[in-house]
C-alpha positions as CSV (number, residue, x, y, z in Angstrom):
1,X,-21.2,-40.5,50.8
2,X,-18.0,-42.5,51.1
3,X,-14.7,-40.7,50.9
4,X,-13.8,-42.4,47.6
5,X,-17.2,-41.5,46.2
6,X,-16.7,-37.9,47.3
7,X,-13.2,-37.8,45.8
8,X,-14.5,-39.2,42.5
9,X,-17.3,-36.6,42.5
10,X,-14.8,-33.7,43.0
11,X,-12.6,-35.1,40.3
12,X,-15.6,-35.2,37.9
13,X,-16.5,-31.7,38.8
14,X,-12.9,-30.5,38.3
15,X,-12.8,-32.2,34.9
16,X,-16.0,-30.5,33.9
17,X,-14.7,-27.1,35.0
18,X,-11.5,-27.7,33.1
19,X,-13.4,-28.6,30.0
20,X,-15.6,-25.6,30.5
21,X,-12.6,-23.3,30.9
22,X,-10.9,-24.8,27.9
23,X,-14.1,-24.3,25.8
24,X,-14.4,-20.7,27.0
25,X,-10.8,-20.1,26.1
26,X,-11.2,-21.7,22.6
27,X,-14.4,-19.6,22.0
28,X,-12.7,-16.4,23.1
29,X,-9.6,-17.2,21.0
30,X,-11.7,-17.8,17.9
31,X,-13.7,-14.7,18.4
32,X,-10.7,-12.5,19.0
33,X,-8.7,-14.0,16.1
34,X,-11.7,-13.5,13.9
35,X,-11.6,-9.9,15.0
36,X,-7.9,-9.8,14.2
37,X,-8.6,-11.0,10.7
38,X,-11.3,-8.4,10.3
39,X,-8.9,-5.7,11.6
40,X,-6.3,-6.6,9.0
41,X,-8.8,-6.6,6.1
42,X,-8.7,-2.8,5.6
43,X,-4.9,-2.9,5.5
44,X,-5.0,-5.7,2.9
45,X,-7.2,-3.7,0.6
46,X,-5.2,-0.6,1.2
47,X,-2.1,-2.4,0.0
48,X,-4.1,-3.7,-3.0
49,X,-4.8,0.0,-3.8
50,X,-1.2,0.7,-3.4
51,X,-0.3,-2.0,-5.9
52,X,-2.8,-0.5,-8.4
53,X,-1.3,3.0,-7.7
54,X,2.2,1.6,-8.3
55,X,1.2,0.0,-11.6
56,X,-0.4,3.3,-12.7
57,X,2.7,5.3,-11.8
58,X,5.0,2.8,-13.5
59,X,2.8,3.0,-16.7
60,X,2.8,6.8,-16.6
61,X,6.6,6.8,-16.1
62,X,7.1,4.4,-19.0
63,X,4.8,6.4,-21.3
64,X,6.7,9.6,-20.3
65,X,10.2,8.4,-21.0
66,X,9.3,6.5,-24.1
67,X,7.7,9.7,-25.6
68,X,10.7,11.9,-24.6
69,X,13.9,10.0,-25.4
70,X,15.5,13.2,-26.6
71,X,14.2,15.5,-23.7
72,X,16.5,14.9,-20.7
73,X,14.1,16.4,-18.1
74,X,11.1,14.4,-19.1
75,X,13.3,11.3,-19.7
76,X,14.7,11.4,-16.2
77,X,11.2,12.1,-14.7
78,X,9.8,9.1,-16.5
79,X,12.5,6.7,-15.4
80,X,12.3,7.9,-11.8
81,X,8.5,7.5,-11.8
82,X,8.8,4.1,-13.4
83,X,11.1,2.9,-10.7
84,X,9.0,4.5,-7.9
85,X,5.8,2.8,-9.3
86,X,7.5,-0.6,-9.3
87,X,8.6,-0.1,-5.7
88,X,5.1,0.8,-4.6
89,X,3.6,-2.2,-6.3
90,X,6.3,-4.6,-5.0
91,X,6.0,-3.4,-1.4
92,X,2.3,-3.5,-1.5
93,X,2.3,-7.0,-2.9
94,X,4.7,-8.3,-0.3
95,X,2.7,-6.8,2.5
96,X,-0.5,-8.4,1.2
97,X,1.5,-11.7,1.1
98,X,2.5,-11.2,4.8
99,X,-1.1,-10.6,5.8
100,X,-2.3,-13.6,3.9
101,X,0.4,-15.7,5.4
102,X,-0.8,-15.3,9.0
103,X,-2.1,-18.7,10.2
104,X,-4.9,-17.8,12.6
105,X,-5.1,-21.4,13.9
106,X,-1.4,-21.2,14.9
107,X,-0.2,-20.7,18.5
108,X,-0.5,-17.1,19.7
109,X,3.3,-16.8,19.9
110,X,3.6,-17.7,16.2
111,X,0.9,-15.3,15.2
112,X,2.7,-12.6,17.3
113,X,5.9,-13.2,15.4
114,X,4.1,-12.9,12.0
115,X,2.3,-9.8,13.1
116,X,5.6,-8.2,14.3
117,X,7.2,-9.0,11.0
118,X,4.2,-7.5,9.2
119,X,4.4,-4.3,11.2
120,X,8.1,-3.9,10.7
121,X,7.9,-4.5,7.0
122,X,4.9,-2.1,6.7
123,X,6.8,0.6,8.6
124,X,9.8,0.0,6.3
125,X,7.6,0.3,3.2
126,X,5.7,3.3,4.5
127,X,9.0,5.2,5.0
128,X,10.5,4.0,1.8
129,X,7.7,5.0,-0.5
130,X,5.9,7.5,1.8
131,X,8.6,10.1,2.4
132,X,9.5,10.5,-1.3
133,X,6.0,12.0,-1.9
134,X,7.6,15.2,-0.7
135,X,9.1,15.3,-4.1
136,X,7.4,12.6,-6.2
137,X,4.2,14.7,-6.6
138,X,6.3,17.1,-8.7
139,X,7.7,14.3,-10.8
140,X,4.1,13.1,-11.4
141,X,3.2,16.6,-12.7
142,X,6.2,16.7,-14.9
143,X,5.4,13.2,-16.3
144,X,1.9,14.3,-17.2
145,X,3.3,17.4,-18.9
146,X,5.7,15.2,-20.8
147,X,2.9,12.8,-21.8
148,X,0.9,15.8,-23.1
149,X,3.8,16.9,-25.2
150,X,4.4,20.3,-23.5
151,X,7.8,21.5,-24.6
152,X,10.4,22.6,-22.0
153,X,11.1,26.1,-23.2
154,X,13.9,28.1,-21.6
155,X,14.9,25.2,-19.3
156,X,13.2,24.0,-16.2
157,X,10.6,26.4,-14.8
158,X,11.5,28.2,-11.6
159,X,8.5,26.8,-9.7
160,X,9.7,23.3,-10.2
161,X,13.1,24.1,-8.7
162,X,11.5,25.9,-5.8
163,X,9.1,23.0,-5.0
164,X,11.9,20.4,-5.4
165,X,14.0,22.4,-2.9
166,X,11.2,22.6,-0.4
167,X,10.3,19.0,-0.9
168,X,13.9,17.9,-0.4
169,X,14.2,19.9,2.8
170,X,10.9,18.5,4.0
171,X,12.0,14.9,3.2
172,X,15.4,15.3,4.9
173,X,13.8,17.0,8.0
174,X,11.2,14.2,8.3
175,X,13.7,11.5,7.8
176,X,16.2,13.1,10.2
177,X,13.5,13.4,12.9
178,X,12.5,9.8,12.4
179,X,16.1,8.6,12.7
180,X,16.8,10.8,15.7
181,X,13.8,9.5,17.6
182,X,14.9,5.9,17.1
183,X,18.6,6.5,17.9
184,X,18.3,6.8,21.7
185,X,16.2,4.6,24.0
186,X,15.5,7.8,26.0
187,X,13.4,9.0,23.1
188,X,11.3,5.7,23.0
189,X,8.0,7.6,23.5
190,X,8.7,9.9,20.5
191,X,9.8,6.9,18.4
192,X,6.6,5.0,19.3
193,X,4.5,8.1,18.6
194,X,6.1,8.4,15.1
195,X,5.7,4.6,14.4
196,X,2.1,4.8,15.5
197,X,1.6,7.8,13.2
198,X,3.0,5.9,10.3
199,X,1.3,2.5,11.0
200,X,-2.4,2.1,10.4
201,X,-5.3,1.7,12.9
202,X,-5.7,-1.9,11.5
203,X,-2.3,-3.0,12.8
204,X,-2.9,-1.4,16.2
205,X,-6.3,-3.0,16.6
206,X,-5.0,-6.4,15.5
207,X,-2.2,-6.2,18.1
208,X,-4.7,-5.2,20.8
209,X,-6.8,-8.3,19.9
210,X,-3.8,-10.6,20.1
211,X,-2.7,-9.1,23.4
212,X,-6.2,-9.8,24.8
213,X,-5.9,-13.5,23.8
214,X,-2.4,-13.8,25.2
215,X,-3.5,-12.2,28.5
216,X,-6.5,-14.5,28.8
217,X,-4.3,-17.6,28.2
218,X,-1.8,-16.4,30.8
219,X,-4.5,-16.0,33.3
């Protein structure tokens, strides 16, 4: 075989290998990103349930304060629950929008940015409407009592004050620990552990899928 023919043959082989590698990369990318979409699906439906919960809490709060305009305790509980329900529904809806806004055909770097934004917002929402449940469960009980028309005789029952105090301490302690863990880079492991505890398995699995695609592209 002549040198020129040999060179042409090697070039043809290299081109076929390049096309083969490109095809393998595309197939792997599609498979992993399909997995990423599947990993985020439970989070999407979880946020949908949060929206429903938020609507239900808001409706309960509205019913409570509307039926107790002259009872300060029930009125306050209803207004607080109303606002809390709206916050739950709004944060859940925005998170669903962020999930739906991820373009799985976009470059990996763009998907990474969107996933990072989603994770940060989810953590923000989880802290904003998650921590208050130390106290909000008591408000829900009060709202149901107000909806049922139970009169507040002799002022607020002692058990409510006790549980509010315990809940407030628990909320402040949890929030303080969270802030303390993120205040110093030396506590990065604790901060990551707390973030992982708050975030869902869906987000962690989705990030792992994306890391695999990025690593394969770099190789």
